[in-house]
C-alpha positions, 0 to 999 in steps of 0.5 A: 487571486489564483490564476485561471488557466486558459482552456481549463473548463473545469467547475471552480470546485474541481479546480480548488480540489485539484489545487489542494491535492497538488499541494498535498502531493507536493509535500507543501501541506503534510499530514496534520497540517491545517489548510487555508479556510473556506473563505481564504480559498474562495477569495483566492479563486474568486468564487463564492464560499459555498463553492470552496465548501463543496470542494473541501467537503468532497475531499473530506468524504474521500478522507483526504482531509479532516474537518474539525468544527471550530478548529479548521480543516486538516490534511488527513493521515493517508491510508494507502490502498491495495485492491484485492481483485487483482494481484499487483506488484507492490512496486506497481501499486506504489508507482501507480500512486505517483510515489517512489518504491524501494525495498530492503531484503532482510532475509533470504534462505533455504529452510526445511518446511515445518509440518504445517507449511509442508502440508500447505505446499503439499510437499513431503515432510522435511522438504526444503522451501525458499524463504524471503523477508522484505520490507517495502517502502513508499516515499521512504515510509515502510508500508509492507513487510513481505514474509514469503515462502516459495516452492523451489520446483516452480521458482528454481532461481529465487535465491538468485533474485535481485530484490533491489530491481524486482519484487518476488511477485513480479518474478513469480508471475513471470516464472509461475503464471497464476492459476488461482489464489486463496487469501484471508485478511485479519487484524493482528498484533505485530511481533517485535521484529515486524513492528521494528521493520514497519517503524510502529509501536508494538501495541499498534495493530497490523492488517495482515493479508495471508495469500497462497498462489497456485500455478500449474496445479501446484502451490507456488508461494505462501505469503504473509503481508503485514501492513500498519493499520493506521496507514493502509487499507484494502479495497475490493470491487467487481 
């Protein structure tokens, strides 16, 4: 029987939920694994089966578990969430989930802006902008490819940034305080390069957040943030 911790006054179904979540977070039960049955959990915690049923039902409603009639209950494929209400560093977002973040810099260059990009930055034709391409990982799983162009007038030291220690967003929020943001989200098929960096098949769609940030009356950056649609989702609220 699962021991009751002294002073833990939570209802039994909440203790079962906490136990299941801890097993998943610790990697004991992984995506696709079957978890113990309602009857087994009820016996382990010394409660009625309907109590275990409530715990698993609520975890299923939260998309932590998937219940398959006649087969059992399984750990669902995790979809990492990003809020659209506030702009956070991807590192902060990952760490807030209690996971490990790291990034790999693929490209860092000074490039001549295309006509369309120069128009977005409201720069003269042929002006230079900084360009970076970074892959962000959560627990060694790639969850975002950040394809970003930056205005040199607002971020003169961008080319010297150590991307292993900070993110582009953290740096830009420091040197070019946010005064506005414009974004749109769309489903797009990845290029072969993006698919390789995200470790996905080229036929698998991505959720792409296109975001323009403004500071001091100028466009600070224009970024395309690519996420594998099968393990990431955006949320929003007011």
